[in-house]
C-alpha positions as CSV (number, residue, x, y, z in Angstrom):
1,M,-19.9,-17.7,13.9
2,N,-19.8,-13.9,13.4
3,V,-17.4,-13.6,16.4
4,F,-15.0,-15.5,14.2
5,L,-14.3,-12.2,12.4
6,L,-12.5,-10.9,15.5
7,V,-9.8,-13.5,15.4
8,P,-7.7,-12.1,12.5
9,I,-7.7,-8.7,14.4
10,L,-7.2,-9.8,18.0
11,L,-4.7,-12.7,17.4
12,P,-1.8,-10.5,16.1
13,L,-2.8,-7.6,18.3
14,L,-2.6,-9.7,21.5
15,A,0.4,-11.7,20.3
16,G,2.3,-8.6,19.5
17,G,1.5,-7.0,22.8
18,L,2.5,-10.1,24.8
19,L,5.7,-10.9,22.8
20,P,8.0,-9.0,25.2
21,L,6.5,-10.8,28.2
22,L,6.4,-14.3,26.7
23,V,9.8,-14.4,24.9
24,S,13.1,-13.1,26.3
25,A,14.9,-10.6,24.2
26,D,18.0,-12.9,23.8
27,N,16.1,-16.0,22.6
28,R,16.0,-15.3,18.9
29,R,15.0,-18.8,17.9
30,K,11.9,-18.9,20.2
31,R,10.9,-15.4,19.0
32,E,11.1,-16.4,15.4
33,I,9.0,-19.5,16.0
34,Y,6.5,-17.4,17.9
35,V,6.2,-14.7,15.3
36,A,6.0,-17.1,12.4
37,S,3.4,-19.2,14.1
38,V,1.2,-16.2,14.8
39,V,1.5,-14.8,11.2
40,I,0.8,-18.2,9.6
41,A,-2.1,-19.0,11.9
42,N,-3.6,-15.6,11.3
43,S,-3.3,-15.9,7.6
44,L,-5.1,-19.2,7.7
45,F,-7.8,-17.7,9.8
46,V,-8.1,-14.9,7.2
47,L,-8.5,-17.5,4.4
48,L,-11.1,-19.4,6.4
49,S,-13.0,-16.2,7.2
50,T,-13.1,-15.1,3.6
51,S,-14.8,-18.4,2.6
52,L,-17.6,-18.3,5.2
53,G,-19.8,-15.8,3.4
54,D,-20.5,-12.1,4.2
55,L,-20.3,-12.3,8.0
56,E,-20.8,-9.2,10.1
57,L,-20.5,-8.2,13.8
58,R,-21.8,-5.1,15.4
59,A,-21.1,-4.0,19.0
60,L,-20.6,-1.0,21.3
61,N,-23.6,1.0,19.9
62,L,-23.1,4.5,21.2
63,G,-25.5,6.2,18.8
64,S,-26.7,6.1,15.3
65,A,-23.3,7.0,13.9
66,I,-20.9,5.4,16.4
67,S,-20.7,1.7,16.7
68,F,-18.1,-1.0,16.3
69,Y,-19.0,-2.8,13.1
70,I,-16.9,-5.2,11.1
71,K,-18.1,-7.0,8.0
72,M,-16.8,-9.3,5.3
73,D,-17.5,-8.4,1.7
74,D,-15.7,-8.9,-1.6
75,L,-13.7,-5.6,-1.3
76,A,-12.5,-6.6,2.2
77,R,-11.5,-10.1,0.8
78,V,-9.2,-8.5,-1.7
79,F,-7.3,-6.5,0.8
80,L,-7.3,-9.1,3.5
81,V,-5.8,-11.8,1.3
82,L,-3.2,-9.4,-0.2
83,A,-2.0,-8.1,3.2
84,S,-1.9,-11.6,4.8
85,F,0.1,-13.0,1.9
86,I,2.6,-10.2,1.9
87,W,2.9,-10.3,5.6
88,I,4.0,-14.0,5.6
89,L,6.8,-13.3,3.1
90,V,8.0,-10.1,4.8
91,T,8.0,-12.0,8.2
92,F,10.6,-14.6,7.0
93,Y,12.6,-11.9,5.3
94,S,12.7,-9.9,8.5
95,F,14.1,-12.7,10.6
96,E,17.4,-12.3,8.7
97,Y,17.3,-8.6,8.0
98,I,16.4,-7.3,11.4
99,K,19.5,-8.9,13.0
100,S,21.6,-6.1,11.5
101,V,19.3,-3.4,13.0
102,G,18.8,-4.7,16.5
103,K,15.9,-4.2,18.9
104,E,14.3,-7.3,17.4
105,T,11.6,-7.9,20.1
106,R,10.3,-4.3,19.8
107,F,10.3,-4.5,16.0
108,F,8.3,-7.7,15.9
109,S,5.9,-6.6,18.6
110,F,4.8,-3.6,16.6
111,F,5.1,-5.6,13.4
112,L,2.4,-8.1,14.7
113,M,0.2,-5.4,16.2
114,T,0.2,-3.5,12.9
115,Y,-0.9,-6.6,11.1
116,G,-3.9,-6.8,13.5
117,V,-5.1,-3.2,13.0
118,I,-4.7,-3.5,9.2
119,M,-7.0,-6.6,9.4
120,G,-9.4,-4.4,11.4
121,A,-9.3,-1.6,8.8
122,C,-9.9,-4.1,6.0
123,L,-12.9,-5.5,7.8
124,S,-14.4,-2.2,8.9
125,G,-18.1,-2.0,8.0
126,N,-18.7,1.7,8.9
127,F,-16.8,5.0,9.0
128,F,-16.3,5.0,12.8
129,T,-14.6,1.6,12.8
130,L,-12.4,2.4,9.8
131,Y,-11.4,5.7,11.5
132,L,-10.6,3.8,14.7
133,F,-8.3,1.2,13.1
134,Y,-6.8,3.7,10.7
135,E,-5.6,6.0,13.5
136,A,-4.4,2.9,15.5
137,M,-2.4,2.0,12.4
138,T,-0.7,5.4,12.5
139,L,0.3,5.0,16.2
140,L,1.6,1.4,15.8
141,T,3.6,2.1,12.6
142,Y,5.4,5.1,14.1
143,P,7.8,2.8,16.0
144,L,8.6,1.0,12.8
145,V,9.6,4.3,11.1
146,A,11.7,5.5,14.1
147,H,13.0,2.0,14.9
148,S,16.7,2.7,14.7
149,G,16.4,5.6,17.2
150,T,18.8,7.9,15.3
151,S,18.0,11.6,15.2
152,A,17.2,11.3,11.5
153,A,14.8,8.4,12.2
154,I,13.1,10.3,15.0
155,R,12.7,13.3,12.7
156,A,11.2,11.2,10.0
157,G,8.9,9.5,12.4
158,N,7.7,12.9,13.8
159,K,7.1,14.1,10.2
160,Y,5.1,11.0,9.6
161,L,3.0,11.6,12.7
162,L,2.5,15.3,11.8
163,Y,1.2,14.5,8.3
164,S,-0.9,11.6,9.6
165,F,-2.6,13.8,12.3
166,V,-3.4,16.5,9.7
167,G,-5.0,13.7,7.6
168,A,-6.9,12.4,10.6
169,G,-8.3,15.9,11.2
170,L,-9.5,16.2,7.6
171,T,-11.2,12.8,7.7
172,L,-12.8,13.5,11.1
173,V,-14.5,16.5,9.5
174,C,-15.9,14.2,6.9
175,F,-17.2,11.8,9.5
176,A,-19.1,14.6,11.3
177,F,-20.8,15.7,8.1
178,I,-21.7,12.1,7.0
179,A,-23.3,11.5,10.5
180,N,-25.5,14.5,9.7
181,F,-26.2,14.1,6.0
182,G,-26.2,10.3,5.7
183,I,-28.9,7.8,6.3
184,T,-26.2,5.7,8.0
185,T,-22.5,5.7,8.4
186,D,-22.3,2.1,7.3
187,F,-20.5,1.3,4.0
188,I,-23.2,0.5,1.5
189,P,-22.5,0.2,-2.3
190,G,-23.8,3.2,-4.1
191,G,-23.6,5.6,-1.1
192,V,-25.6,6.5,2.0
193,L,-26.4,10.2,1.5
194,D,-29.9,11.3,2.5
195,L,-31.0,13.1,-0.7
196,A,-33.5,15.2,1.2
197,A,-30.9,16.5,3.7
198,V,-28.3,17.0,1.0
199,S,-30.6,19.1,-1.2
200,G,-29.1,22.7,-1.1
201,N,-25.9,21.5,0.6
202,E,-24.2,19.8,-2.3
203,G,-21.3,22.3,-2.5
204,Q,-20.5,21.7,1.2
205,L,-20.5,17.9,0.8
206,L,-18.2,18.1,-2.3
207,V,-15.7,20.1,-0.2
208,V,-16.1,17.5,2.6
209,F,-15.3,14.7,0.1
210,L,-12.3,16.6,-1.1
211,L,-11.1,16.9,2.5
212,A,-11.6,13.2,3.2
213,F,-9.8,12.2,0.0
214,M,-6.8,14.3,0.9
215,G,-6.9,13.2,4.5
216,F,-6.8,9.5,3.6
217,G,-4.6,10.4,0.6
218,C,-1.8,11.5,3.0
219,K,-0.8,7.8,3.4
220,A,-1.3,7.3,-0.3
221,Y,1.2,10.0,-1.0
222,I,-1.1,12.5,-2.7
223,W,0.4,15.9,-3.6
224,P,1.2,18.0,-1.6
225,L,1.1,15.6,1.4
226,F,3.8,13.1,0.4
227,E,6.9,14.8,1.9
228,W,7.0,12.4,4.9
229,A,7.4,9.3,2.6
230,P,10.9,10.0,1.1
231,L,12.1,11.1,4.5
232,S,10.8,8.0,6.3
233,Y,11.6,5.2,4.0
234,P,15.4,5.5,4.0
235,E,15.3,5.6,7.8
236,S,13.0,2.6,8.2
237,P,14.2,-1.0,8.2
238,A,13.6,-2.5,4.7
239,P,10.7,-4.8,5.8
240,A,8.9,-1.8,7.3
241,A,9.5,0.3,4.2
242,A,8.2,-2.6,2.0
243,L,5.1,-2.9,4.1
244,F,4.5,0.9,4.1
245,S,4.6,1.0,0.3
246,G,3.0,-2.4,-0.3
247,I,0.3,-2.5,2.3
248,V,-0.2,0.5,4.6
249,S,-0.6,2.8,1.5
250,K,-3.2,0.3,0.2
251,V,-5.2,0.6,3.4
252,A,-5.4,4.3,2.5
253,V,-6.6,3.4,-0.9
254,L,-9.2,1.1,0.6
255,A,-10.4,4.0,2.8
256,I,-10.7,6.3,-0.2
257,I,-12.7,3.6,-2.1
258,R,-15.0,3.1,0.9
259,V,-15.7,6.9,1.2
260,A,-16.1,7.5,-2.5
261,F,-18.2,4.5,-3.5
262,Y,-19.8,3.3,-0.3
263,I,-20.5,6.7,1.4
264,F,-20.9,9.4,-1.2
265,G,-21.6,7.3,-4.3
266,V,-20.7,7.7,-8.0
267,D,-24.0,9.4,-8.8
268,F,-23.2,12.2,-6.5
269,L,-19.6,12.7,-7.3
270,S,-19.4,12.0,-11.1
271,G,-19.3,15.1,-13.2
272,S,-18.6,17.4,-10.2
273,W,-15.9,20.0,-9.9
274,V,-14.3,17.9,-7.2
275,Q,-13.8,15.0,-9.7
276,T,-12.0,17.3,-12.1
277,V,-9.8,18.7,-9.3
278,L,-8.9,15.2,-8.0
279,I,-8.1,13.9,-11.5
280,C,-5.7,16.8,-12.0
281,V,-4.1,16.4,-8.6
282,S,-3.7,12.7,-9.1
283,L,-2.0,13.2,-12.5
284,L,0.2,16.0,-11.0
285,T,1.3,13.6,-8.3
286,V,2.1,10.9,-10.9
287,F,4.3,13.3,-12.8
288,V,6.0,15.0,-9.8
289,G,6.7,11.6,-8.2
290,S,8.3,10.3,-11.4
291,M,10.5,13.3,-11.9
292,L,11.7,13.3,-8.3
293,A,12.5,9.6,-8.5
294,Y,14.4,10.2,-11.8
295,K,16.6,12.8,-10.1
296,E,17.1,11.0,-6.8
297,K,20.4,9.3,-6.1
298,L,19.7,7.6,-2.8
299,F,18.5,4.0,-3.6
300,T,15.6,3.7,-1.2
301,R,14.5,7.3,-1.6
302,R,14.3,6.8,-5.3
303,L,11.9,3.9,-4.6
304,A,9.9,6.1,-2.2
305,Y,9.4,8.8,-4.8
306,S,8.4,6.0,-7.2
307,S,5.7,4.9,-4.8
308,V,4.5,8.5,-4.7
309,S,4.0,8.4,-8.4
310,Q,2.6,4.8,-8.7
311,L,0.0,5.2,-5.9
312,S,-1.6,8.1,-7.8
313,Y,-2.0,5.8,-10.8
314,I,-4.5,4.0,-8.5
315,L,-6.1,7.3,-7.3
316,F,-6.5,8.4,-10.9
317,G,-8.3,5.2,-11.8
318,I,-10.6,5.6,-8.8
319,V,-11.7,9.2,-9.4
320,L,-12.4,8.6,-13.1
321,F,-15.5,6.8,-11.7
322,N,-15.9,4.3,-14.5
323,S,-15.7,0.5,-14.4
324,V,-12.7,0.1,-16.7
325,A,-10.6,2.5,-14.8
326,F,-11.7,0.9,-11.5
327,L,-10.6,-2.5,-12.8
328,G,-7.2,-1.0,-13.6
329,A,-7.0,0.7,-10.2
330,M,-7.8,-2.5,-8.3
331,L,-5.4,-4.5,-10.4
332,H,-2.7,-1.9,-9.7
333,V,-3.5,-2.1,-5.9
334,L,-2.6,-5.8,-6.1
335,F,0.2,-5.7,-8.6
336,H,1.9,-2.6,-7.2
337,A,2.0,-4.2,-3.8
338,I,3.8,-7.2,-5.2
339,I,6.2,-5.2,-7.3
340,K,7.1,-2.6,-4.7
341,V,7.6,-5.1,-1.9
342,T,10.0,-6.9,-4.2
343,L,11.9,-3.7,-5.0
344,F,12.2,-2.6,-1.4
345,L,13.2,-6.1,-0.1
346,S,15.7,-6.3,-2.9
347,A,17.1,-2.9,-2.0
348,G,17.2,-4.0,1.7
349,A,19.1,-7.2,0.7
350,V,21.7,-5.1,-1.2
351,I,22.1,-2.7,1.7
352,Y,22.2,-5.5,4.3
353,K,25.0,-7.4,2.4
354,T,27.0,-4.5,1.0
355,Q,26.1,-1.3,2.9
356,K,25.8,0.4,-0.5
357,T,22.9,3.0,-0.3
358,Y,23.4,5.1,-3.4
359,V,22.5,4.2,-7.0
360,Y,25.9,5.0,-8.4
361,E,27.5,2.5,-6.0
362,L,25.5,-0.4,-7.5
363,R,27.6,-0.9,-10.7
364,G,28.4,-4.6,-11.0
365,I,26.3,-5.6,-8.0
366,G,24.4,-8.0,-10.3
367,K,27.6,-10.1,-10.5
368,S,27.9,-10.5,-6.7
369,M,24.1,-10.7,-6.0
370,P,22.6,-12.2,-9.1
371,I,19.4,-13.7,-7.6
372,T,18.6,-10.5,-5.7
373,M,19.2,-8.3,-8.8
374,W,17.3,-10.6,-11.1
375,C,14.3,-10.3,-8.8
376,F,14.8,-6.5,-8.7
377,T,15.0,-6.5,-12.5
378,I,11.7,-8.4,-13.0
379,A,9.9,-6.2,-10.6
380,A,11.4,-3.1,-12.2
381,V,10.3,-4.1,-15.7
382,S,6.9,-4.9,-14.2
383,L,6.6,-1.4,-12.8
384,V,7.5,0.1,-16.1
385,G,4.7,-1.9,-17.6
386,V,6.4,-4.2,-20.1
387,P,4.3,-7.1,-21.2
388,P,3.7,-9.8,-20.1
389,T,4.3,-8.6,-16.6
390,V,1.6,-7.5,-14.2
391,G,2.3,-3.8,-14.6
392,F,1.3,-3.9,-18.3
393,I,-2.2,-5.3,-17.4
394,S,-3.1,-2.7,-14.8
395,K,-1.7,0.2,-16.7
396,W,-3.5,-0.8,-19.8
397,F,-6.9,-0.7,-18.1
398,L,-6.0,2.6,-16.4
399,A,-5.2,4.2,-19.8
400,M,-8.3,2.7,-21.4
401,G,-10.4,4.0,-18.5
402,G,-9.0,7.4,-19.0
403,I,-9.5,7.5,-22.8
404,G,-13.1,6.2,-22.4
405,S,-14.0,8.5,-19.5
406,S,-16.6,11.2,-19.5
407,Y,-13.7,13.7,-19.6
408,P,-12.4,13.0,-23.1
409,I,-9.6,15.6,-23.2
410,L,-8.6,15.2,-19.5
411,G,-8.7,11.4,-20.0
412,L,-6.4,11.6,-23.0
413,V,-4.1,13.9,-21.1
414,G,-4.2,11.3,-18.2
415,A,-3.2,8.5,-20.6
416,G,-0.4,10.6,-21.9
417,V,0.9,11.4,-18.4
418,L,0.8,7.7,-17.6
419,L,2.9,7.0,-20.7
420,I,5.4,9.8,-19.8
421,S,5.6,8.4,-16.2
422,A,6.3,4.9,-17.6
423,L,9.2,6.3,-19.6
424,L,10.6,8.1,-16.6
425,T,10.1,4.9,-14.5
426,G,12.2,3.1,-17.1
427,G,14.8,5.8,-16.8
428,Y,15.2,5.6,-13.0
429,L,14.9,1.8,-12.7
430,I,16.3,0.3,-15.9
431,T,19.6,2.3,-15.4
432,I,20.0,0.6,-12.0
433,F,19.8,-3.0,-13.2
434,A,21.6,-2.2,-16.5
435,A,24.6,-0.9,-14.5
436,A,24.3,-3.8,-12.1
437,F,24.7,-6.4,-14.8
438,F,26.7,-4.5,-17.4
439,P,29.1,-2.2,-15.4
440,G,31.2,-1.4,-18.5
441,S,34.6,-2.4,-19.8
442,G,36.5,-0.3,-17.2
443,F,34.9,-2.0,-14.2
444,D,37.3,-3.9,-11.8
445,Y,35.8,-7.3,-11.4
446,Q,38.5,-8.3,-9.0
447,K,37.0,-6.2,-6.2
448,L,33.7,-8.1,-6.4
449,E,32.8,-10.6,-3.6
450,K,29.9,-13.0,-3.6
451,A,27.3,-11.4,-1.3
452,E,24.0,-13.1,-2.2
453,A,21.1,-12.9,0.2
454,N,20.5,-16.1,2.2
455,K,17.4,-18.3,1.8
456,L,15.3,-16.4,4.3
457,M,15.6,-13.3,2.2
458,A,16.0,-14.9,-1.3
459,V,12.9,-17.2,-1.2
460,P,10.4,-14.3,-0.6
461,L,12.1,-12.3,-3.4
462,I,11.9,-15.2,-5.8
463,T,8.2,-15.9,-4.9
464,L,7.3,-12.2,-5.5
465,A,9.2,-11.9,-8.7
466,S,7.6,-15.1,-10.0
467,L,4.2,-13.6,-9.3
468,C,5.1,-10.5,-11.4
469,L,5.3,-12.8,-14.4
470,L,2.6,-15.4,-13.6
471,L,-0.2,-13.0,-12.7
472,G,0.7,-10.9,-15.7
473,M,0.2,-13.9,-18.0
474,F,-2.9,-15.3,-16.2
475,P,-4.9,-12.4,-14.6
476,G,-8.3,-13.8,-15.5
477,A,-9.4,-15.0,-12.1
478,I,-8.4,-11.8,-10.4
479,M,-10.2,-9.7,-13.0
480,G,-13.3,-11.7,-12.7
481,F,-13.4,-11.2,-8.9
482,I,-12.9,-7.5,-9.3
483,D,-15.8,-7.4,-11.8
484,R,-18.0,-8.8,-9.0
485,I,-17.2,-5.7,-6.9
486,S,-17.5,-3.3,-9.8
487,V,-21.1,-4.5,-10.6
488,L,-22.2,-3.2,-7.3
489,L,-20.7,0.2,-7.7
490,F,-21.4,1.3,-11.3
């Protein structure tokens, strides 16, 4: 039964690798059936595996610190279900969108293999396995960034690789230290540090945690390691950009949670200088990302800078190391994924249908693409945090976690920064849909042509936008599940 855990990893990995061999490049219909079948089947396997209890599988024991170990627990369940749900919607959206980009077989091949390694990262039961899948994710997502093959896309992809390899080096240092100072490298709630070995070396290990946080934080856009994101997103196909912001960045968050709460532990980190530093860095990233998004004129780059800001809401909630902030952080993991995938797919639909890429070109677009822009509007309002949308729920708990933290002044400053960021978010998103639906009296409506996205693109958008409202009004079940995780950590 434990071998069953391998299916969600191996099915998309093998299917993606075999796609170019099994389906000819010119047979679009067969390719779409193949890809859809794999993604749906894998998502069903994920749902089944999450219901079978806390299964685990260990193999390839090469030493006390190096073994392949996958395990199902409640934290893994959250990220597995989120990634699988988003992957289904993005898959069907991609069938239409990727026609305009070309090289469809290559795109879907890496698209499927990325799905597989993300499942592996979510299921990782120790540091070595997480590192293995995390770096595989870097290599398999590079072709998605550089997919168009233009010089700008190649440069963006190379920048992504450079930053990712720097992050990999930092996390590898952490792995070496944990192998020496930990009882095990398995992920255990509360941490695995050997207190006898740690005694007298606390300062070194705090530096090591800082390096690991920044290393994994590279894909979570932490300052100053976020430069690759605003370069990469405009060059990536819209489905890839959506997955980077919605899912790949959340795998980075998962890695940080595993290292903070399952390797080092709250008791070791809470009240330390590294907690203070990371709270400040997270808040700085929130503010800087919001300001850069507010100033940016390129549509998708504005959304990329927005992701820089919003991911650090989550990181801020994590490093406060209290249960209320953790609840807010986990809720924002889920809700930001839904919101940002909606925004990027909406932007992709606009660009696909109109070739308009700058914010100032979007005046009146709500008249020609009303469904797309209404979905964008609901997601934008959610990101601002207007009740009763999902963004209000997660940001409320993040602010309350800051105010009630063991750092009263810094916590209040954090709540204030979140409020300022919300106002800036309103400034750079509300202006888009306001101009889209209310272009002004001087606007020439005669030039507008109906350009709504077709069903393959519209249905995922409507589904995601609906969730922005429904989960905001009925978050109880999700909050209860996150509380089950929180009880083990605090």
